[in-house]
N, C-alpha and C positions, 0 to 999 in steps of 0.2 A: 114301531110302523116304520116299511122296509125306508129307504131312502133310493128313489127311482129319480136318475138323473135327467133335465128337462131335453138334454138332446133324443130322451127314446119319446116312442110316438098317446098316442095325448092317454091308451087305451091300458098301458102301461103305471099314467104317471095316475088315472084317475085309481088305484088303487093305496088304498090308504093299511090295508091293514089285510096280516094273509091271512088266509084261509087253511088249515087243514086240518087230514077226520082222526080221529081215533084206531075206527075202522080198521085200518087197512087191511083190506080187502075191495076185491072190486065187487061195489051187491050184483051187473051184475052177468059176472063172469059166475057167482054162484046158482044165479037163477039161473042158465047153462051147464051147468057143469060143463065150464071149460076155464085153463085156468090162462093167470097174466104170469106177466111178468116185470116190469112198475109202474108206478100211484098214481095217477094226477087228477088233480083237485083244482075243482070249477074257483071257478074267483068270485063270479058271481051269484048260485048260488051253492056251492060247497060240496055234492054232492064228487065221489072221486068212484074213479073207472082207470079200467088200464090202458097204458101208451099205444104209440107205436109198433110197439116191438112186441108185442103184444100179439097176439094168434088178435083176435077181438076186434080188437082197435075201435074200445069203446070208449074211449072220454075223445077222441076224433068225430064221432060219429055221433056221442053228444053233443058237439058247438055246433054239426051241421044241419041238428034240428033246433037249435035253439037258441046259435046264433052269439051265446055267450064264448067270450071272445077269447078271456084269458085263463090264461091255472100255472098251476105250481106244483116242480116235482113235489112228491110226497118223503119223495124218498130219504129216513133220515142222513140225517146227515150235507142235505142237498140242499142247496139256497137262491132257485131260481127261475122265472114265471117267462111263461111264450103266448107272444096274443097271436090268437092265430087269421088273424084281418089281415096284420102290417106283420107279418109272418122273424117281425123280432124278439128277441132275447135276455135276459136283463139277472144278472145276481144282485141279488140283497143284501 
């Protein structure tokens, strides 16, 4: 269970378990034949997609389509969350 300080937004405080995929691929990039830089996992539905440094920016597109507010880095060794709605970053 992550330790999210009460000074963070409600979206981050609502996270009780971090979802990280074991796939280590962006399924949308695979479908399109494109590449990705880093991966992020949606904390609402668990989908793992590419980051904003990737050419297709699939995770941000996912946020705009679904309004799922929080993502986690799916990169090994990285332990952080980002809330799109409140533009807040939290390490855990």
